N, C-alpha and C positions, 0 to 999 in steps of 0.2 A: 504494500500500500504506500502511496506517496503521501507526504505530509501536506498540510494546508499551505505552508510556505512554498514548498516545491510546486504545488499546483499553480500558485500565483506567478512564480518566476517563469514557468513554462509558457505563459501567455506571450512572452517576448521571444523573438528569434534572434535577438542581439547575442553575439558570441560572448560566452562567459569568460571573465578574466581569471587567469590562473595566477594566484599569488604565491605559488610554490608549495604551499601546504606545510612549510617547515618554519622553524623559529631561528634559522641561521641569520646572523646579522649581515655577513658578506654574501653577495649574490654572484660575484665573479663577472668576468668580461661577457660571457654568453648571456648571463642574466641581465646585465645592463643593456646589451643589444636587444634582447627581447622586450625589455621595458620601454626602450626608446621606440621600437617598432610598434608596440601597443599604443603608445602616446601619439605617434604619427598617424596611425590608422584609426584613431577614435573619431567619432562623428563630431565631437567638440573641436578637435584640431582642424577638421575639414571646414567647419563653419568659420573658424578664426581665419584660416587661409583664404577662404572665399571673401571674407570681409577685407582682408589685407589686399587681395587682388583688386577689389573695387576701389580701394584707396589709392593703390599704386597707379591706377589708370587715370586718376584725376590730373596729374601734371601733363598728360598727353593732350588734354583739351585746353590747358592754360598757357603752356609754353609752346611756341612754334616748333613744328617738327620738320626735320630735314627731309624726310620722305615725302611730306605733303607740300611744303613750301620752302625751298631753299632760299628764296629771296627774303622772306620774312625772317628766317634765321640769321641771314647776313645782316639785315637791318638791326636785329636785336643785339647781335654781337658788337656792331658799330656803336650803338647807343648805350650799352651797358658793359663798359670795359672791366668793371669789377666783378659783376655777377656772371658774365659769360664764361670765364675760365672755370668757375665752380660748377656751373651747369654742365659744361662739357665733360668734366671729370665724373660727375654723377650720372651722365648719360641722359640728361633731361631733354636733349634735343632729338633723341631717338628712344623714347620711353619704351615702346613695345618690343624693341629688340635689345634692350639693356640687359645686363647680367642679372640685376636684382629682380626685374619683372619676370624674366625667364625662370629664375630660381623659385619664385613664389608659384608660378604657373606649374612648374614641374612637381613641386612638393604637393600642390593640391591634386594634381593628376595621380600621384602615387598614393596619397592619403585616401582618395575616393576609391581607387582600385583595391587597396588593402582593406578598406571597410566593406566594400560590396561583396567581394568574393566569399569570405567566411560567413557573412550574414546570409548570403544566398544558399550556401550549402547547409547552414543551420536550418533555414526555412524548408529546404527540400526534405531534410530529415524529419521535420515536424509534419509535413504533408504525408510522408510515407508511413509514419507511425500512427497507431490507433490513438484516439483521445485517451488521456490518462485516466486511470481507475479512480473510482470515487474515494475521497478521503474517509477515514474511519469515523470522524466526528463531523458530520455535515452541519450540525448546529453551530459550529464555529465560523461558518462562512458568512459573508456580509448579508446575503439574501437567503432566507430559509423559511420553509413552511412544513408543517406536519399535521397529520390527522389519522384517526383510527377509523377503519371500515370493517363492520361485522361481516358483510357479504353473506356467503353461504356457510361460512365457518369451516372451509376446507383449505388445503394447501394450494388448490388451483386458483384461489383468489389473488394471491401474490403474483403468480405467473401471468394471469390475465391482465393485471395492473401494469406489469413491466412490458408486456406485449403492446398494450394500448399506448403506453408512454413512448415506446419506440416508434410506433406508427405516427403518433402526433408530432414527435420531434422531426421525423423524416419529412413530413409534409411541410414543416417549417424550415426545411433545407439545412438542418443540422447534420453533421457527420455523427453517426451513432455507432456505438459498440456495446456489446453485452459483457459484463464483468461480474460473475457470481450473482449476488442478489441485487445488483444495481445496473442501471443504464447510464452510460457516460456519453455525453454529446458535446460537440463544439461547433462554433459558427463564427464568421467574421474574418476568414483568412484574407479577404480582399484588403483588409487594413494593412497587413504586412506586405501584400503584393503592391499596394499603392506606395508604401514606404520605400520598398526596393525600386519600384518603377521611377519614383522621384529622384533617387540618388543615381540610378543608372542613366536617367535622362540628363542629369547634370554632367555625368561623365561623358555622355554622348555630345553635349554641347561643347565641352572642352575639346573633344576630338574634332568636332566640326570647325571650331574656331582655329584650331591648329592647322587643319587642312586648308582653310581659307587663307591663312597667313603664308603657308608654304607653297601652295599651288595657285593662289589667286593674285590678281593685280588690278590696278585701276589707273585711269588717266583722265585729265580734264581738257576740254577743248572749247574755245569760243568760236562760234560760227555766225557769220553775218548773213542776212537774208540774201538768197540767191547763190550762196557759196556752198561748197560740198566738203565733206570730211571723208578721209579714207583711213582705215584702221592700221596705221603704221606709226612707228615712233616719231618720225619727222613731222607728223601732223599734230601731235599732242603739244599743248602748252606745258603740261606737267605729266610725267609718266612715272608711276611708282611700281616697279617690278617686285618680285619676291624671289625666294630661293630657287624655286622650280618654275617660275613664270617669268620669262624674259622676252626681249623683243622678238626672238625667233618663235615664240609661242603664240603670237598674235594671229588670229584667224582673219583672213581677208574678207572684209565687208565695208560698206560705206553708206552714207546718207547725205542728202542735200536738204538744207533748210529752205523750203519753198516760201513760207510766210509765217510770221509770228503774230498771234492774235492775243490782245490783252484788253480787258474791260475793267473800268473802275467805278466805284460808287460816286455819283455826281453830286449828291446832296445829302443833307442830314448830318448826324454827329460823326459818322464814319466816312465822310467825304474823302475821296482819294484812296480808299481801301481797295485793293485788287480783288476782283470777283472771278475773273478767269485768266489763266495763263495757259496758252496752248501753242505748241510748235508743230506746224504741219510740215511733214517731211516726206521725202521719197527715199526709200532705202533698198539696198540690194545686198545679196550675199555673193561671195566670190569676187571677181574683179570685172564684172560686166555691168556697168550702170544702165545699159539698155533694158535690163530686166527689173528695173526699179518698181517697187510697190508703194502705194500711198499709205500713210499712217499718220497718227497724231501722238504727241508726247505731252503729258500733263504732269503737274506736280504730284508726286506719289503714285503716278501711273507710268512706269517706265516702259520702254520698248525693248522687247527681248529679241536679240539677233544672234543666232548661231552660238549660244552658250554665254553671251554677254548681255548685260542690261544697260540701256542708255537712259539716264535720268536727266530730267530738266532741273537745273539747280539755280539759275539766275537769268536775268534779262536786263537789257539796257539799250541805249541808243548809240549809233555810230554816225556822227556828222561826216559829210563828204566834203573834202577840200581839193582844190586845185592850186598848185603853187607853180609859178613861172619865175625864171631868173631874169636878169637885166636884159638878156638877148631875146626874151620872149619864148624860150624853150620851156616846155612843161617838164618839171623835174619831180613832181608828185601829183598824183591824181587818184583819189580813192577814199574809201571810208576809214575812219579812225575810231575804234571802240572807246567809249567813255565809261569811267567807273562811277556807279551811283554812290552818293554820299548820304542820302536821306530817303524817306519814304516817298517824296515827290520827285525822286530821280534827278535832283540837282547833281550834276556829274562833272568830273574832272577828266581831262585827257591831255595827251601830248602828241604833237605831230613832229616826227623826226625826219628831216631831209638829210640823209647821210652823204649822198654823192650827187654831183651834177650841177649844183647851184654855183653860178658865177655872178659876182656883183658888178656894179657899173664901172669898177676899176679893173675888171678882168681877173680878179682874184677868186680862186675857188675857196669856198667856205661851207660849213655845215650850218643848217638852220634848225632851231628848236622852237616850236610854237606851243605855248602853254595856254590851255583853254578851259573855260567853265561853261557847261551847257545847261540850259534850263528849258525843258519841254514846254512849260507854261510860265513865262517870266513874270515875276512880281512887279508891281508898279515901281517906277523909278523913285517915287517919294519914300519908299521903304529902304532904299539902299543906304541911307545915312546911318541907320541903326543896325541893319542885318546884312548889308551888302547884297549883291545879286543872288537870287535864289529862285527856285521854282515853287509855285503854289498848287500845282496839280501834275500828276505823273503822265498825263496823256499829251499828245502833240497838238495843243491848242494855240500857243503863241511861242514858237521856239526862238530862242536867242542864243548867240554864241559870243562870249566875252573873251577876247584874245590879247595876248602880248607875245612879242617875238624876240628871240635871242639868236646871236650868231657866234660862231667860234668852234670849239671842240666838244662834241657830244659825249666823249669819254667811252666810246664803244670798244676801244682797243685797250682799256685799262685791265680787263680780265675780271673785274668785279661784276656780279649779276646786277641787272637793272630792271626796273619795272617799266612796262610799256606804257603805263599811265602817268609817269612822272619824268621830269627832266633833271638831269644832273648838270647844274649850271655853274659848277666850280670853275670851269675853264671857258665860260661863255660870257658874252656881254649883251645886255639888254639894249635894244634900239630905243633911242630917246628923241624927243622933239623939244627944242628949247629947254633942254636940261631935265625934262619930265619924261618918265617911262612912256613908251608908245603903247597905247591901249585902244582897243576897238570893241564896239558892240555892233554885231551884225546879225541879220536874219537871212534865211535861205535865199540865194540869188545875189547877195551883196558881197563886195570884196573891198580891198584897200591896197594901196601901193606902199612898198617898203622904201625906206631911205636909201637902200642899196640898189634900187632900181627894179626889184622883183615885185610880184603881186601875189596876194593870197585871196582866194575866193571861196566863200562858204556856199557850196552849190546845192546842198540838200541834206536830208536825214534818212538813214536806214536804221533798222533794228537788228539787234544781235541776241543770241541765246547762248547760255553756257551749259554744256553737257558734261556729265560724268559718265564715263564708260567703265563699267566694273565687271570683272570676271571673278566670281567667288563660288567655287564648286561646293563649298561647305554650307551655303545658305539654306538649301533645302533640308539638309540633315539637321541644321541648327533649329529651323522652324519646327520640324517634326519632334525634335527633342524637347523644345520649349512647350509644345502642346502636351506631350506625354508627361512632362514634369508637372504641369497644372492638373492633369487628370490624376496622376499619382498623388499629388498633394491633397486633392479633394477626397480621394479614397482613404488616405491615411488620417484625415481629419474627421470624416463623417461616418466611416464604418467602424463599428465597435466589435472588438474580439471578445467573445464570451463563451462560457461553459455552463452547462446545466447537468446536474446529476439527479437521478430518480432512484430511490431505494424502496423496495416493498418487502417486508419481513412478516411472516406469520408468527403471532404471539402464542403464549401457552393457552390462552383462552379461545384460540381459533380465529381471533380478529386479526386483520392485516394492518400493520403500521406503515403508513406511506410517508416518506420524507423526500422533499425536493429542495435543492439548493442551487444557487447560481453564483458565478464569479465573473466579473468583468475587469478588463485591464485598467479602465478608468472609471471614475464615479459617474454614473448615469442612471436616470430613472428607467431607462429602457429595459434593463435586465429584470428589475422588479415587476414591470408590467408584463414581460414575457412569462415570468414565473407565475404571476397571478392568473394569466390566461391559461397556462398549462394546468395549474391546479384546478381551475374551474372546469376545463375540458375532461380531466380525469374523474370528475365526480360521476360521470355516466357509468364508468366501470367500477370505481371504488368510492361509492358515496360515503361521506363522512357521517359518523354516528352523532346524532344530536343528543345533548344531555337531557335527562328527564326534567320537565319543568317543575319548579317547587310549588307546593300548595299555596293557594292565595291566603295570606295572613288575615285578610278581612273576613273570608269565609270561615276560618277557624274561630275567630272571635265571636262570630255570629252563632256558631254551633254551641260554643261554651256558654253563652248568655242564655240560650234556650234551655239548656240542661239545668242551669241554676234556677231558672224560673219554675221548672217542674218540681 
């Protein structure tokens, strides 16, 4: 017979810790190794490591990462000469590939594996074994009921009671076993299944993320309306490969941005809020654009192309400029993407004329034009307090505010540069009467430079920024996440419980029926099930009702009548 404590402990499939069973003070090297392994593979340690992993990922969103934006990293290093060397030593510019992040990830991986495997074997053993025999003293269990049933006064009454109890428990989907004069039953294995499923799913998510980091990659590209993109490294603005996903792994496909559509709230408290963002594209697989298929890409609705997903991540405007030199030769003609600075798409941009410009003295020089674009310009009366800015994100009254530099753009310095900003360290701003040369122009308008050239603002186009991501672990990560939620629900709402029924014939021929229940956690459900079972057993083993006592009032009445006689 198992003890009551044993019965309670067996409700869990968690591996039992072996403390050695002895009183020796020294445990030796092997003992220490076993102790450390038990600590590492405990669920408490796994939860701590999971928490540490989430904390370790925070710097990756606060500090610019080399893999995502080397330009921002270079700017950070230039602006923070004291912090930058410390960050570099700590690996904060490449958090997700740093030694300390990898160490936490690997320890969590080992901890979950070491926790799941023995727990699974323990649970398999529980499933293969019969429900434990009834404790000797059922009355000691938390939920208990007993009654006497006279029945027919034969030994068959106890047998019929046990048979009825077995049938009732089976109908309630309990696992049932016969053990002497008692029925043992157990239910709620899905609780432990859910618990194991939750932890196995966490393990699966770790594997999926590792597969994504090792075999996945991504890149970003800005595409102007009417322009096309082809999936090769040269076309990306930023390309982030991985260990096993390189430039040679890129699958040939492409797409063309036919038109970008955006609508905005025109009135009310949310004026200017974007209502729709949609990029209408023509895409093709392979290297033949003639087989292009029409499609649309919206925010959170990517386009899947041959194992990669194309996400729409940003939108802006690209003013079109034409620049001629003093001889009248066109040295620049095309759109220049502007970087939005606020919700109304007040944007900054830089037009860089690297070669071909010759001034009125016959000298070759480079031009840099710094611009501020406003799709709907604010009234000039507001400029004194806020400067030029846009009051609505749509193209209702576009203006371009420009100033021009000449000299060396610094393209040969070797330092990364932003396409939206000018490096004016080696450039000189054009002036008129000692004042910086500045212009406010609308589409179709231009101006002449002191060096003899011209700059014309010819129109406005739109651009969209796309992220092309290849992540083979995404599907497995999603499945694992769903399974983790299912497992968590099962472990929280399914209750593991046992019920024992004992029927014993007494010396007087009456049958004593005992039923008791034990649950892993406190809940009224086990008491309700026990009460229902006891009530259902009354049909087979009805409880003897005690004889009703004589009515005291009737006794007094009889006594009074006798006295009167």
